[in-house]
C-alpha positions as CSV (number, residue, x, y, z in Angstrom):
1,X,11.9,0.0,-23.4
2,X,12.6,3.5,-22.2
3,X,11.2,4.5,-18.7
4,X,11.3,8.2,-18.4
5,X,9.9,10.0,-15.4
6,X,6.6,11.7,-16.1
7,X,7.8,14.8,-14.3
8,X,10.4,15.3,-17.1
9,X,7.7,15.2,-19.6
10,X,5.4,17.7,-18.1
11,X,7.7,20.3,-16.6
12,X,8.1,23.7,-18.4
13,X,11.5,24.1,-20.1
14,X,13.6,27.0,-18.8
15,X,16.3,26.8,-21.4
16,X,14.6,29.1,-23.9
17,X,11.6,30.8,-22.1
18,X,10.8,33.1,-25.1
19,X,10.3,30.2,-27.5
20,X,6.7,29.3,-28.4
21,X,7.2,27.3,-31.5
22,X,9.2,24.1,-31.6
23,X,12.3,24.1,-33.8
24,X,12.4,21.9,-36.9
25,X,14.7,19.0,-37.1
26,X,15.7,16.5,-34.4
27,X,13.4,14.1,-36.2
28,X,15.5,11.2,-34.8
29,X,14.5,11.9,-31.2
30,X,12.5,9.0,-29.8
31,X,8.9,9.3,-28.6
32,X,8.4,8.4,-25.0
33,X,6.4,5.2,-24.9
34,X,6.6,3.9,-21.3
35,X,5.3,5.8,-18.3
36,X,5.9,4.8,-14.7
37,X,2.7,5.7,-12.9
38,X,0.9,4.4,-9.8
39,X,-2.8,3.5,-10.0
40,X,-3.3,5.7,-6.9
41,X,-2.3,8.8,-9.0
42,X,-5.3,8.5,-11.3
43,X,-8.7,10.1,-11.0
44,X,-11.7,9.7,-13.2
45,X,-12.4,13.5,-13.5
46,X,-10.3,16.7,-13.6
47,X,-9.1,19.4,-16.0
48,X,-5.9,21.0,-17.0
49,X,-5.3,24.0,-19.2
50,X,-6.0,22.2,-22.5
51,X,-8.2,19.3,-21.6
52,X,-11.5,19.1,-19.7
53,X,-12.4,15.7,-18.3
54,X,-15.6,16.6,-16.4
55,X,-19.0,14.9,-17.0
56,X,-21.4,16.9,-19.1
57,X,-18.7,18.8,-21.1
58,X,-19.4,18.8,-24.8
59,X,-17.5,19.9,-27.9
60,X,-19.2,20.1,-31.3
61,X,-17.3,20.2,-34.6
62,X,-18.1,20.6,-38.3
63,X,-16.0,20.4,-41.4
64,X,-15.1,18.0,-44.2
65,X,-13.2,14.7,-44.6
66,X,-12.2,13.4,-48.0
67,X,-14.5,16.1,-49.4
68,X,-17.6,14.9,-47.5
69,X,-19.4,17.0,-44.9
70,X,-18.5,15.7,-41.4
71,X,-19.9,16.4,-37.9
72,X,-18.3,15.3,-34.7
73,X,-19.7,15.6,-31.2
74,X,-17.4,14.8,-28.2
75,X,-19.2,14.3,-24.8
76,X,-17.7,13.5,-21.4
77,X,-20.2,11.0,-20.0
78,X,-21.1,10.3,-16.4
79,X,-20.0,6.7,-17.1
80,X,-16.8,5.2,-15.9
81,X,-15.0,2.0,-16.8
82,X,-12.2,0.1,-15.1
83,X,-9.4,-0.4,-17.5
84,X,-6.1,-2.0,-16.5
85,X,-7.0,-1.6,-12.9
86,X,-7.8,2.1,-13.2
87,X,-11.3,3.7,-13.0
88,X,-11.4,5.8,-16.2
89,X,-13.8,8.4,-17.5
90,X,-15.8,7.5,-20.6
91,X,-15.7,10.1,-23.4
92,X,-18.0,9.4,-26.3
93,X,-17.2,10.5,-29.9
94,X,-20.0,10.5,-32.5
95,X,-19.3,11.1,-36.1
96,X,-21.7,11.8,-39.0
97,X,-20.6,11.7,-42.6
98,X,-23.0,13.3,-45.1
99,X,-25.6,13.3,-42.4
100,X,-25.4,9.6,-41.6
101,X,-23.9,8.2,-38.4
102,X,-20.5,6.8,-39.4
103,X,-18.6,6.0,-36.1
104,X,-19.2,5.9,-32.4
105,X,-16.3,5.4,-30.0
106,X,-16.1,5.2,-26.2
107,X,-12.7,6.5,-25.1
108,X,-11.2,5.9,-21.7
109,X,-9.3,8.7,-19.9
110,X,-7.8,9.2,-16.5
111,X,-6.6,12.4,-14.8
112,X,-3.3,12.5,-12.9
113,X,-3.7,14.1,-9.5
114,X,0.0,14.9,-9.2
115,X,0.8,16.5,-12.6
116,X,-2.7,17.3,-13.9
117,X,-1.9,15.3,-17.0
118,X,-4.5,13.3,-18.9
119,X,-3.8,9.7,-19.8
120,X,-5.4,7.5,-22.5
121,X,-6.4,3.9,-21.6
122,X,-8.0,2.8,-24.8
123,X,-11.3,2.9,-26.8
124,X,-14.1,0.7,-28.1
125,X,-15.0,1.6,-31.6
126,X,-18.2,0.9,-33.7
127,X,-17.9,1.8,-37.4
128,X,-21.2,2.0,-39.2
129,X,-22.2,1.2,-42.7
130,X,-25.8,1.6,-43.9
131,X,-27.0,2.2,-40.4
132,X,-25.4,-1.0,-38.9
133,X,-22.2,-1.7,-37.1
134,X,-19.8,-3.0,-39.7
135,X,-16.4,-3.2,-37.8
136,X,-14.5,-2.2,-34.7
137,X,-11.3,-0.9,-36.3
138,X,-8.9,0.8,-33.9
139,X,-10.3,-0.7,-30.7
140,X,-7.8,-1.3,-27.9
141,X,-7.5,-1.4,-24.1
142,X,-4.5,-0.9,-21.9
143,X,-3.5,-4.2,-20.3
144,X,-5.0,-6.3,-23.2
145,X,-2.8,-8.0,-25.8
146,X,0.3,-6.1,-24.7
147,X,-1.3,-2.7,-25.0
148,X,-0.3,0.1,-22.6
149,X,-1.8,3.5,-21.7
150,X,-0.3,6.6,-23.2
151,X,0.0,10.3,-22.3
152,X,-2.8,12.3,-24.0
153,X,-2.3,15.8,-22.7
154,X,0.5,16.9,-20.3
155,X,-0.5,19.0,-17.4
156,X,2.3,21.4,-18.2
157,X,3.2,21.0,-21.8
158,X,6.8,21.1,-22.9
159,X,7.5,22.6,-26.3
160,X,8.9,20.0,-28.6
161,X,8.0,17.1,-26.4
162,X,7.2,13.8,-28.1
163,X,5.1,11.1,-26.6
164,X,2.9,8.2,-27.5
165,X,-0.8,8.6,-26.8
166,X,-1.7,5.0,-27.7
167,X,0.6,2.0,-27.3
168,X,-1.3,-0.9,-28.8
169,X,1.0,-2.6,-31.4
170,X,-0.7,-3.5,-34.6
171,X,-3.9,-1.7,-33.6
172,X,-3.4,1.9,-32.4
173,X,0.0,3.7,-32.1
174,X,-0.8,7.4,-32.3
175,X,2.0,9.7,-31.1
176,X,2.2,13.4,-30.7
177,X,4.7,16.3,-30.9
178,X,3.9,19.7,-29.4
179,X,5.0,22.2,-32.0
180,X,3.5,25.4,-30.7
181,X,2.2,27.0,-27.5
182,X,1.2,30.3,-29.1
183,X,-1.2,29.7,-32.0
184,X,-4.2,31.9,-32.7
185,X,-7.1,30.2,-34.5
186,X,-10.5,31.4,-35.6
187,X,-13.3,28.9,-35.7
188,X,-17.1,29.2,-35.8
189,X,-17.0,29.2,-32.0
190,X,-14.8,32.2,-31.9
191,X,-11.1,33.3,-32.0
192,X,-8.7,31.6,-29.6
193,X,-5.2,32.7,-28.6
194,X,-2.4,31.0,-26.7
195,X,-3.3,27.7,-28.3
196,X,-1.4,24.5,-28.2
197,X,-0.8,22.8,-31.6
198,X,0.1,19.1,-31.9
199,X,1.4,17.2,-34.9
200,X,0.2,13.6,-34.7
201,X,1.8,10.6,-36.6
202,X,1.7,6.8,-36.3
203,X,4.3,4.2,-37.3
204,X,1.3,2.1,-38.6
205,X,0.9,4.6,-41.4
206,X,4.4,6.1,-42.2
207,X,4.3,9.5,-43.8
208,X,0.8,10.3,-42.6
209,X,0.4,13.4,-40.4
210,X,-2.5,15.2,-38.8
211,X,-2.9,18.3,-36.7
212,X,-4.9,19.2,-33.6
213,X,-5.2,22.6,-31.9
214,X,-6.2,23.1,-28.2
215,X,-7.4,26.3,-26.7
216,X,-6.8,27.3,-23.0
217,X,-9.9,26.6,-20.9
218,X,-11.8,25.0,-23.8
219,X,-9.8,22.0,-25.1
220,X,-9.8,20.7,-28.7
221,X,-10.8,23.4,-31.2
222,X,-9.4,21.9,-34.4
223,X,-9.0,18.3,-35.5
224,X,-7.7,18.1,-39.0
225,X,-10.2,20.0,-41.1
226,X,-12.8,20.0,-38.4
227,X,-13.4,23.3,-36.4
228,X,-15.2,23.9,-33.1
229,X,-18.7,25.1,-33.5
230,X,-19.7,25.2,-29.8
231,X,-18.6,24.0,-26.4
232,X,-19.8,23.9,-22.9
233,X,-21.6,21.9,-20.2
234,X,-25.0,20.2,-20.7
């Protein structure tokens, strides 16, 4: 396994300060999948430029998936959960497909007091069918069955950096590449500039790609075909 200092992942590159879009190629570069952190570095709340982990913060999205109307609400709850020895913050995601509840997940994040990075420690997933929980696909927890926490959002993003957000072999292996730090995007919630754009892939589904866009001071504003409708504290 590769052990790469987290500082190298989150520091701003000075080699090409004018670049705001990652160059193509270098597809053979490995994704960082092991992080050497101390449990004392983690907090259950915090915020960096592109991710707000503070209780009461809510993001609402609307769009389509597979041609069906989809609504997503992400809420940072007051709840915490100890995962792999770390007190994490619970972030709930609720999805409705064609007006019916389709999935509820409780995601577990921690904030890094040293680098302002946000780390992902797992999720419990309930998938619904006909109003009842039908499965728990994608559930995983750091420290269980060989799973390990991943880097979700660096405190100081490095253009072109590549890292695993989930390290749960056979269950969840999402990985991200930062491809732009200068996007402009218009959503129902407004027009956002200076946005970070990530390309996400997983070795569990070779060839599949998705895209997420994050706005400064707001967080996620685009998730695939879903666009931000409103955000703020409740």
